[in-house]
One Martini backbone bead per residue (centre of mass of N, CA, C, O) as a GRO file, in nm:
protein
  418
    1UNK     BB    1   0.031  -4.029   3.043
    2UNK     BB    2   0.197  -3.788   3.160
    3UNK     BB    3   0.202  -3.528   3.366
    4UNK     BB    4   0.260  -3.301   3.180
    5UNK     BB    5   0.038  -3.357   2.965
    6UNK     BB    6  -0.194  -3.336   3.155
    7UNK     BB    7  -0.142  -3.033   3.225
    8UNK     BB    8  -0.171  -2.934   2.949
    9UNK     BB    9  -0.463  -3.027   2.896
   10UNK     BB   10  -0.577  -2.869   3.128
   11UNK     BB   11  -0.514  -2.585   3.027
   12UNK     BB   12  -0.650  -2.602   2.750
   13UNK     BB   13  -0.933  -2.652   2.869
   14UNK     BB   14  -0.945  -2.378   3.022
   15UNK     BB   15  -0.885  -2.188   2.766
   16UNK     BB   16  -1.128  -2.325   2.579
   17UNK     BB   17  -1.346  -2.168   2.684
   18UNK     BB   18  -1.585  -1.980   2.556
   19UNK     BB   19  -1.522  -1.708   2.723
   20UNK     BB   20  -1.222  -1.711   2.593
   21UNK     BB   21  -1.231  -1.786   2.274
   22UNK     BB   22  -1.457  -1.630   2.125
   23UNK     BB   23  -1.318  -1.349   2.101
   24UNK     BB   24  -1.090  -1.451   1.910
   25UNK     BB   25  -1.290  -1.557   1.689
   26UNK     BB   26  -1.449  -1.286   1.636
   27UNK     BB   27  -1.242  -1.086   1.536
   28UNK     BB   28  -1.174  -1.219   1.249
   29UNK     BB   29  -1.460  -1.179   1.148
   30UNK     BB   30  -1.445  -0.878   1.140
   31UNK     BB   31  -1.206  -0.849   0.955
   32UNK     BB   32  -1.323  -0.997   0.709
   33UNK     BB   33  -1.574  -0.810   0.686
   34UNK     BB   34  -1.412  -0.547   0.629
   35UNK     BB   35  -1.303  -0.644   0.364
   36UNK     BB   36  -1.565  -0.714   0.219
   37UNK     BB   37  -1.689  -0.422   0.253
   38UNK     BB   38  -1.477  -0.274   0.076
   39UNK     BB   39  -1.521  -0.450  -0.177
   40UNK     BB   40  -1.824  -0.383  -0.199
   41UNK     BB   41  -1.792  -0.080  -0.246
   42UNK     BB   42  -1.656  -0.103  -0.530
   43UNK     BB   43  -1.884  -0.270  -0.661
   44UNK     BB   44  -2.110  -0.063  -0.621
   45UNK     BB   45  -1.963   0.185  -0.783
   46UNK     BB   46  -1.947   0.009  -1.061
   47UNK     BB   47  -2.233   0.030  -1.074
   48UNK     BB   48  -2.501   0.136  -1.227
   49UNK     BB   49  -2.734   0.351  -1.177
   50UNK     BB   50  -3.078   0.390  -1.082
   51UNK     BB   51  -3.294   0.597  -1.285
   52UNK     BB   52  -3.483   0.891  -1.323
   53UNK     BB   53  -3.660   1.084  -1.594
   54UNK     BB   54  -3.760   1.441  -1.630
   55UNK     BB   55  -3.815   1.582  -1.956
   56UNK     BB   56  -3.923   1.930  -2.017
   57UNK     BB   57  -3.706   1.959  -2.243
   58UNK     BB   58  -3.674   2.027  -2.613
   59UNK     BB   59  -3.376   2.058  -2.615
   60UNK     BB   60  -3.036   2.002  -2.665
   61UNK     BB   61  -2.944   1.989  -2.349
   62UNK     BB   62  -3.162   1.802  -2.234
   63UNK     BB   63  -3.088   1.567  -2.427
   64UNK     BB   64  -2.796   1.533  -2.335
   65UNK     BB   65  -2.849   1.459  -2.036
   66UNK     BB   66  -3.010   1.201  -2.115
   67UNK     BB   67  -2.790   1.063  -2.275
   68UNK     BB   68  -2.582   1.037  -2.046
   69UNK     BB   69  -2.768   0.850  -1.875
   70UNK     BB   70  -2.801   0.626  -2.086
   71UNK     BB   71  -2.477   0.552  -2.079
   72UNK     BB   72  -2.426   0.565  -1.735
   73UNK     BB   73  -2.717   0.427  -1.686
   74UNK     BB   74  -3.025   0.305  -1.542
   75UNK     BB   75  -3.319   0.366  -1.694
   76UNK     BB   76  -3.648   0.307  -1.525
   77UNK     BB   77  -3.756   0.611  -1.585
   78UNK     BB   78  -3.975   0.801  -1.814
   79UNK     BB   79  -4.065   1.155  -1.875
   80UNK     BB   80  -4.314   1.422  -1.920
   81UNK     BB   81  -4.485   1.647  -1.704
   82UNK     BB   82  -4.440   1.512  -1.429
   83UNK     BB   83  -4.467   1.483  -1.126
   84UNK     BB   84  -4.209   1.449  -0.905
   85UNK     BB   85  -4.340   1.271  -0.682
   86UNK     BB   86  -4.455   1.058  -0.874
   87UNK     BB   87  -4.183   0.996  -1.016
   88UNK     BB   88  -4.042   0.895  -0.764
   89UNK     BB   89  -4.231   0.661  -0.697
   90UNK     BB   90  -4.176   0.513  -0.968
   91UNK     BB   91  -3.880   0.475  -0.931
   92UNK     BB   92  -3.880   0.318  -0.662
   93UNK     BB   93  -4.058   0.077  -0.771
   94UNK     BB   94  -3.806   0.021  -0.992
   95UNK     BB   95  -3.533   0.061  -0.800
   96UNK     BB   96  -3.469   0.357  -0.779
   97UNK     BB   97  -3.245   0.638  -0.633
   98UNK     BB   98  -3.312   0.858  -0.872
   99UNK     BB   99  -3.419   1.199  -0.981
  100UNK     BB  100  -3.431   1.374  -1.294
  101UNK     BB  101  -3.510   1.729  -1.337
  102UNK     BB  102  -3.594   1.900  -1.639
  103UNK     BB  103  -3.667   2.190  -1.734
  104UNK     BB  104  -3.809   2.387  -1.999
  105UNK     BB  105  -3.563   2.620  -1.972
  106UNK     BB  106  -3.273   2.497  -1.999
  107UNK     BB  107  -3.159   2.576  -2.279
  108UNK     BB  108  -3.227   2.876  -2.280
  109UNK     BB  109  -3.041   2.967  -2.044
  110UNK     BB  110  -2.776   2.877  -2.181
  111UNK     BB  111  -2.801   3.039  -2.457
  112UNK     BB  112  -2.784   3.336  -2.330
  113UNK     BB  113  -2.537   3.338  -2.106
  114UNK     BB  114  -2.675   3.450  -1.818
  115UNK     BB  115  -2.752   3.149  -1.735
  116UNK     BB  116  -2.816   2.874  -1.550
  117UNK     BB  117  -2.889   2.552  -1.559
  118UNK     BB  118  -3.150   2.367  -1.410
  119UNK     BB  119  -3.139   2.084  -1.182
  120UNK     BB  120  -3.334   1.830  -1.026
  121UNK     BB  121  -3.226   1.625  -0.748
  122UNK     BB  122  -3.354   1.308  -0.647
  123UNK     BB  123  -3.271   1.139  -0.350
  124UNK     BB  124  -3.244   0.795  -0.224
  125UNK     BB  125  -3.164   0.696   0.110
  126UNK     BB  126  -3.166   0.368   0.259
  127UNK     BB  127  -2.843   0.364   0.312
  128UNK     BB  128  -2.649   0.462   0.595
  129UNK     BB  129  -2.363   0.426   0.405
  130UNK     BB  130  -2.101   0.390   0.212
  131UNK     BB  131  -2.254   0.238  -0.016
  132UNK     BB  132  -2.513   0.419  -0.034
  133UNK     BB  133  -2.373   0.697  -0.087
  134UNK     BB  134  -2.179   0.617  -0.328
  135UNK     BB  135  -2.409   0.543  -0.532
  136UNK     BB  136  -2.544   0.818  -0.540
  137UNK     BB  137  -2.288   0.997  -0.626
  138UNK     BB  138  -2.293   0.896  -0.921
  139UNK     BB  139  -2.526   1.082  -1.025
  140UNK     BB  140  -2.360   1.350  -1.006
  141UNK     BB  141  -2.124   1.264  -1.188
  142UNK     BB  142  -2.300   1.258  -1.447
  143UNK     BB  143  -2.392   1.550  -1.440
  144UNK     BB  144  -2.100   1.665  -1.480
  145UNK     BB  145  -2.064   1.533  -1.753
  146UNK     BB  146  -2.291   1.685  -1.890
  147UNK     BB  147  -2.171   1.970  -1.835
  148UNK     BB  148  -1.921   1.933  -2.016
  149UNK     BB  149  -2.066   1.885  -2.280
  150UNK     BB  150  -2.215   2.147  -2.290
  151UNK     BB  151  -1.975   2.330  -2.294
  152UNK     BB  152  -1.858   2.221  -2.562
  153UNK     BB  153  -2.103   2.302  -2.732
  154UNK     BB  154  -2.133   2.615  -2.647
  155UNK     BB  155  -1.813   2.699  -2.709
  156UNK     BB  156  -1.621   2.485  -2.882
  157UNK     BB  157  -1.450   2.345  -2.686
  158UNK     BB  158  -1.215   2.136  -2.599
  159UNK     BB  159  -1.117   1.921  -2.363
  160UNK     BB  160  -0.825   2.041  -2.357
  161UNK     BB  161  -0.920   2.341  -2.297
  162UNK     BB  162  -1.077   2.271  -2.025
  163UNK     BB  163  -0.807   2.076  -1.963
  164UNK     BB  164  -0.485   2.181  -1.994
  165UNK     BB  165  -0.401   1.998  -1.751
  166UNK     BB  166  -0.160   1.720  -1.720
  167UNK     BB  167  -0.093   1.482  -1.472
  168UNK     BB  168   0.198   1.325  -1.356
  169UNK     BB  169   0.329   1.068  -1.137
  170UNK     BB  170   0.609   1.074  -0.889
  171UNK     BB  171   0.672   0.844  -0.621
  172UNK     BB  172   0.869   0.818  -0.325
  173UNK     BB  173   0.879   0.511  -0.140
  174UNK     BB  174   1.114   0.404   0.039
  175UNK     BB  175   1.281   0.390  -0.262
  176UNK     BB  176   1.010   0.358  -0.422
  177UNK     BB  177   0.881   0.384  -0.742
  178UNK     BB  178   0.577   0.553  -0.835
  179UNK     BB  179   0.273   0.655  -1.038
  180UNK     BB  180   0.133   0.772  -0.792
  181UNK     BB  181  -0.026   0.956  -0.592
  182UNK     BB  182  -0.026   1.050  -0.259
  183UNK     BB  183  -0.328   1.027  -0.224
  184UNK     BB  184  -0.368   0.745  -0.329
  185UNK     BB  185  -0.176   0.607  -0.137
  186UNK     BB  186  -0.311   0.686   0.124
  187UNK     BB  187  -0.589   0.556   0.070
  188UNK     BB  188  -0.474   0.262   0.048
  189UNK     BB  189  -0.321   0.243   0.315
  190UNK     BB  190  -0.558   0.309   0.506
  191UNK     BB  191  -0.759   0.078   0.416
  192UNK     BB  192  -0.548  -0.156   0.509
  193UNK     BB  193  -0.426  -0.023   0.824
  194UNK     BB  194  -0.635   0.094   1.033
  195UNK     BB  195  -0.727  -0.184   1.177
  196UNK     BB  196  -0.489  -0.362   1.267
  197UNK     BB  197  -0.394  -0.260   1.543
  198UNK     BB  198  -0.666  -0.318   1.691
  199UNK     BB  199  -0.682  -0.625   1.645
  200UNK     BB  200  -0.420  -0.703   1.781
  201UNK     BB  201  -0.474  -0.576   2.055
  202UNK     BB  202  -0.717  -0.761   2.118
  203UNK     BB  203  -0.575  -1.029   2.110
  204UNK     BB  204  -0.376  -0.966   2.342
  205UNK     BB  205  -0.590  -0.903   2.564
  206UNK     BB  206  -0.750  -1.177   2.538
  207UNK     BB  207  -0.514  -1.361   2.604
  208UNK     BB  208  -0.450  -1.248   2.883
  209UNK     BB  209  -0.729  -1.294   3.002
  210UNK     BB  210  -0.732  -1.590   3.007
  211UNK     BB  211  -0.501  -1.641   3.212
  212UNK     BB  212  -0.594  -1.458   3.445
  213UNK     BB  213  -0.876  -1.596   3.481
  214UNK     BB  214  -0.768  -1.868   3.549
  215UNK     BB  215  -0.591  -1.792   3.796
  216UNK     BB  216  -0.830  -1.661   3.954
  217UNK     BB  217  -0.995  -1.921   3.971
  218UNK     BB  218  -0.791  -2.098   4.108
  219UNK     BB  219  -0.774  -1.918   4.370
  220UNK     BB  220  -1.073  -1.924   4.433
  221UNK     BB  221  -1.093  -2.259   4.428
  222UNK     BB  222  -0.820  -2.387   4.543
  223UNK     BB  223  -0.648  -2.550   4.307
  224UNK     BB  224  -0.357  -2.454   4.322
  225UNK     BB  225  -0.284  -2.555   4.603
  226UNK     BB  226  -0.336  -2.851   4.529
  227UNK     BB  227  -0.131  -2.870   4.299
  228UNK     BB  228   0.130  -2.801   4.483
  229UNK     BB  229   0.098  -3.065   4.666
  230UNK     BB  230   0.190  -3.223   4.447
  231UNK     BB  231   0.427  -3.459   4.287
  232UNK     BB  232   0.525  -3.173   4.134
  233UNK     BB  233   0.700  -2.971   3.975
  234UNK     BB  234   0.691  -2.635   3.929
  235UNK     BB  235   0.816  -2.617   3.648
  236UNK     BB  236   0.608  -2.816   3.524
  237UNK     BB  237   0.364  -2.635   3.570
  238UNK     BB  238   0.471  -2.388   3.409
  239UNK     BB  239   0.512  -2.541   3.142
  240UNK     BB  240   0.231  -2.630   3.092
  241UNK     BB  241   0.090  -2.348   3.100
  242UNK     BB  242   0.270  -2.245   2.860
  243UNK     BB  243   0.212  -2.453   2.652
  244UNK     BB  244  -0.095  -2.425   2.649
  245UNK     BB  245  -0.089  -2.105   2.587
  246UNK     BB  246   0.090  -2.139   2.325
  247UNK     BB  247  -0.120  -2.303   2.168
  248UNK     BB  248  -0.331  -2.081   2.168
  249UNK     BB  249  -0.146  -1.867   2.043
  250UNK     BB  250  -0.099  -2.015   1.776
  251UNK     BB  251  -0.396  -2.018   1.698
  252UNK     BB  252  -0.429  -1.700   1.704
  253UNK     BB  253  -0.215  -1.643   1.488
  254UNK     BB  254  -0.328  -1.802   1.255
  255UNK     BB  255  -0.603  -1.663   1.240
  256UNK     BB  256  -0.493  -1.376   1.196
  257UNK     BB  257  -0.327  -1.422   0.940
  258UNK     BB  258  -0.567  -1.512   0.771
  259UNK     BB  259  -0.745  -1.255   0.826
  260UNK     BB  260  -0.553  -1.057   0.701
  261UNK     BB  261  -0.553  -1.176   0.416
  262UNK     BB  262  -0.850  -1.144   0.371
  263UNK     BB  263  -0.878  -0.844   0.412
  264UNK     BB  264  -0.677  -0.760   0.175
  265UNK     BB  265  -0.835  -0.921  -0.047
  266UNK     BB  266  -1.107  -0.774  -0.016
  267UNK     BB  267  -0.984  -0.507  -0.123
  268UNK     BB  268  -0.806  -0.580  -0.385
  269UNK     BB  269  -1.030  -0.750  -0.524
  270UNK     BB  270  -1.230  -0.496  -0.556
  271UNK     BB  271  -1.022  -0.252  -0.659
  272UNK     BB  272  -0.921  -0.051  -0.407
  273UNK     BB  273  -0.616  -0.088  -0.488
  274UNK     BB  274  -0.328   0.141  -0.595
  275UNK     BB  275  -0.116  -0.051  -0.551
  276UNK     BB  276   0.157  -0.201  -0.634
  277UNK     BB  277   0.300  -0.508  -0.655
  278UNK     BB  278   0.549  -0.436  -0.467
  279UNK     BB  279   0.318  -0.393  -0.215
  280UNK     BB  280   0.275  -0.682  -0.180
  281UNK     BB  281   0.198  -0.973   0.001
  282UNK     BB  282   0.342  -1.262   0.087
  283UNK     BB  283   0.386  -1.559   0.242
  284UNK     BB  284   0.643  -1.473   0.404
  285UNK     BB  285   0.514  -1.224   0.528
  286UNK     BB  286   0.285  -1.371   0.679
  287UNK     BB  287   0.472  -1.548   0.852
  288UNK     BB  288   0.611  -1.307   0.996
  289UNK     BB  289   0.348  -1.203   1.125
  290UNK     BB  290   0.282  -1.467   1.279
  291UNK     BB  291   0.540  -1.466   1.453
  292UNK     BB  292   0.496  -1.192   1.590
  293UNK     BB  293   0.222  -1.268   1.715
  294UNK     BB  294   0.311  -1.509   1.873
  295UNK     BB  295   0.524  -1.376   2.066
  296UNK     BB  296   0.324  -1.173   2.180
  297UNK     BB  297   0.140  -1.373   2.305
  298UNK     BB  298   0.341  -1.527   2.483
  299UNK     BB  299   0.431  -1.286   2.641
  300UNK     BB  300   0.146  -1.219   2.749
  301UNK     BB  301   0.101  -1.490   2.898
  302UNK     BB  302   0.343  -1.479   3.084
  303UNK     BB  303   0.263  -1.206   3.215
  304UNK     BB  304  -0.025  -1.297   3.302
  305UNK     BB  305   0.077  -1.530   3.493
  306UNK     BB  306   0.214  -1.346   3.690
  307UNK     BB  307  -0.027  -1.162   3.760
  308UNK     BB  308  -0.230  -1.397   3.846
  309UNK     BB  309  -0.093  -1.468   4.112
  310UNK     BB  310  -0.198  -1.182   4.251
  311UNK     BB  311  -0.483  -1.304   4.228
  312UNK     BB  312  -0.759  -1.374   4.432
  313UNK     BB  313  -0.958  -1.341   4.186
  314UNK     BB  314  -1.141  -1.257   3.907
  315UNK     BB  315  -1.171  -0.962   3.974
  316UNK     BB  316  -0.862  -0.910   4.020
  317UNK     BB  317  -0.784  -0.995   3.735
  318UNK     BB  318  -0.915  -0.763   3.580
  319UNK     BB  319  -0.731  -0.544   3.700
  320UNK     BB  320  -0.450  -0.674   3.614
  321UNK     BB  321  -0.503  -0.616   3.299
  322UNK     BB  322  -0.428  -0.309   3.272
  323UNK     BB  323  -0.119  -0.315   3.207
  324UNK     BB  324  -0.151  -0.485   2.952
  325UNK     BB  325  -0.346  -0.295   2.803
  326UNK     BB  326  -0.155  -0.046   2.776
  327UNK     BB  327   0.073  -0.195   2.607
  328UNK     BB  328  -0.133  -0.250   2.362
  329UNK     BB  329  -0.262   0.038   2.306
  330UNK     BB  330  -0.025   0.235   2.266
  331UNK     BB  331   0.083   0.130   1.986
  332UNK     BB  332  -0.174   0.132   1.824
  333UNK     BB  333  -0.217   0.452   1.835
  334UNK     BB  334   0.074   0.544   1.755
  335UNK     BB  335   0.063   0.379   1.459
  336UNK     BB  336  -0.203   0.429   1.298
  337UNK     BB  337  -0.127   0.756   1.193
  338UNK     BB  338   0.177   0.658   1.183
  339UNK     BB  339   0.522   0.635   1.114
  340UNK     BB  340   0.774   0.495   1.283
  341UNK     BB  341   1.012   0.648   1.123
  342UNK     BB  342   0.891   0.952   1.196
  343UNK     BB  343   0.960   0.942   1.465
  344UNK     BB  344   1.109   0.996   1.746
  345UNK     BB  345   1.357   0.852   1.903
  346UNK     BB  346   1.237   0.819   2.187
  347UNK     BB  347   0.966   0.693   2.088
  348UNK     BB  348   1.088   0.457   1.938
  349UNK     BB  349   1.217   0.333   2.201
  350UNK     BB  350   0.953   0.284   2.353
  351UNK     BB  351   0.813   0.113   2.143
  352UNK     BB  352   1.030  -0.105   2.105
  353UNK     BB  353   1.016  -0.204   2.415
  354UNK     BB  354   0.738  -0.287   2.320
  355UNK     BB  355   0.643  -0.585   2.205
  356UNK     BB  356   0.346  -0.505   2.077
  357UNK     BB  357   0.452  -0.329   1.826
  358UNK     BB  358   0.562  -0.538   1.599
  359UNK     BB  359   0.295  -0.655   1.477
  360UNK     BB  360   0.179  -0.367   1.395
  361UNK     BB  361   0.432  -0.282   1.192
  362UNK     BB  362   0.488  -0.519   0.995
  363UNK     BB  363   0.297  -0.483   0.739
  364UNK     BB  364   0.420  -0.212   0.657
  365UNK     BB  365   0.715  -0.285   0.635
  366UNK     BB  366   0.670  -0.509   0.420
  367UNK     BB  367   0.518  -0.345   0.205
  368UNK     BB  368   0.794  -0.139   0.188
  369UNK     BB  369   1.065  -0.305   0.209
  370UNK     BB  370   1.134  -0.313   0.560
  371UNK     BB  371   1.243  -0.587   0.751
  372UNK     BB  372   1.442  -0.515   0.975
  373UNK     BB  373   1.234  -0.449   1.211
  374UNK     BB  374   1.102  -0.718   1.211
  375UNK     BB  375   1.347  -0.895   1.290
  376UNK     BB  376   1.415  -0.738   1.547
  377UNK     BB  377   1.130  -0.773   1.678
  378UNK     BB  378   1.133  -1.085   1.702
  379UNK     BB  379   1.384  -1.108   1.868
  380UNK     BB  380   1.276  -0.936   2.109
  381UNK     BB  381   1.027  -1.100   2.166
  382UNK     BB  382   1.171  -1.361   2.234
  383UNK     BB  383   1.319  -1.253   2.472
  384UNK     BB  384   1.070  -1.153   2.628
  385UNK     BB  385   0.940  -1.439   2.652
  386UNK     BB  386   1.164  -1.569   2.803
  387UNK     BB  387   1.169  -1.372   3.042
  388UNK     BB  388   0.876  -1.422   3.125
  389UNK     BB  389   0.913  -1.722   3.181
  390UNK     BB  390   1.139  -1.691   3.397
  391UNK     BB  391   0.956  -1.529   3.592
  392UNK     BB  392   0.746  -1.738   3.626
  393UNK     BB  393   0.933  -1.962   3.745
  394UNK     BB  394   1.037  -1.790   3.989
  395UNK     BB  395   0.761  -1.734   4.121
  396UNK     BB  396   0.678  -2.044   4.146
  397UNK     BB  397   0.942  -2.107   4.334
  398UNK     BB  398   0.796  -1.946   4.533
  399UNK     BB  399   0.581  -1.814   4.789
  400UNK     BB  400   0.391  -1.629   4.612
  401UNK     BB  401   0.198  -1.841   4.490
  402UNK     BB  402   0.054  -1.856   4.782
  403UNK     BB  403   0.050  -1.566   4.914
  404UNK     BB  404   0.066  -1.312   4.688
  405UNK     BB  405   0.333  -1.162   4.734
  406UNK     BB  406   0.489  -0.839   4.600
  407UNK     BB  407   0.544  -0.622   4.788
  408UNK     BB  408   0.534  -0.325   4.664
  409UNK     BB  409   0.368  -0.423   4.427
  410UNK     BB  410   0.138  -0.526   4.597
  411UNK     BB  411   0.049  -0.256   4.722
  412UNK     BB  412  -0.032  -0.134   4.438
  413UNK     BB  413  -0.230  -0.360   4.358
  414UNK     BB  414  -0.421  -0.326   4.591
  415UNK     BB  415  -0.505  -0.039   4.526
  416UNK     BB  416  -0.609  -0.098   4.238
  417UNK     BB  417  -0.836  -0.315   4.328
  418UNK     BB  418  -0.984  -0.082   4.518
   0.00000   0.00000   0.00000
């Protein structure tokens, strides 16, 4: 094994330490769990709720409410004249989450036309979560359906008369026409893209943290100076560090691409997405996203390598991570709730100049059939990565790698570390 490969293997072993690699591996696990969680939410709301019914009314409308629950839910407990608290306990013991109590004068109040029928709804929320609250909300939806049926029976009106307006939707989205409403489209897009910028931002930050910590540790242990005294060209050392870092970056990009696909599959597989097939991502789209993430990570690693040169120890390295974190956080939050194309031209220019913007906006651009910005972004990311690598080579070929001096920048960095 030649010297270059030995150095590459050394760098990969340094970066594959558990404290460096576990955060990157842990983030996709969260990503996939989020997708499965949203899919599970849709599955939970599609299951009929388990309820109990106490029908103290012997009239037509009380029976209609009970019949509606028989059709649309799983009635696990049924009685009349039972104390509500005791009935609620019985319902819970049988796995029910709600109890509907229909009073004895329910039908009479409605037939007089002067009062509204009253129903007491007891709900047990054991899980304070989206799934738990959504499942109990189904019980009230069924009660509203029963109310509609009572109105039809009491007034003789047809369902068409009660809801005389029927709306059909035609929405143009970036040149593509769909039949969903804007609200439905907004909900589907939000559920799929709200977390993507944050996850990619964390991957970039953790990737940069690996290299900066590694450099800080080498400066602290004086192993970098020893390495520089060996009969090895400095550009070989830089190349080994960057190749080793790029290998880890490629691993991170691959893991993130797979996690992204699993995240969206978890949502759409559960039936939660109302987006048409025209807006689904294909294998080529995921490949482009992976390339964008890869170049962003390589650029972050090369930039972190340069910053790490000026770190005196691991504590100083953590401080030097701050500029890199700002560059990753800014685009993530700027594009999380807005569309890149709707931003003002100056803001677009600023975000485009930040290389970490492009993997964040790539999924949405590809989803809506606008890959031009993605291609331009990948090209720009590649140029930025090359420039960062050239800067790293230039710094390593200078005395700054030993002295840690960065001129005026060094003065600013020293103040920042203090």
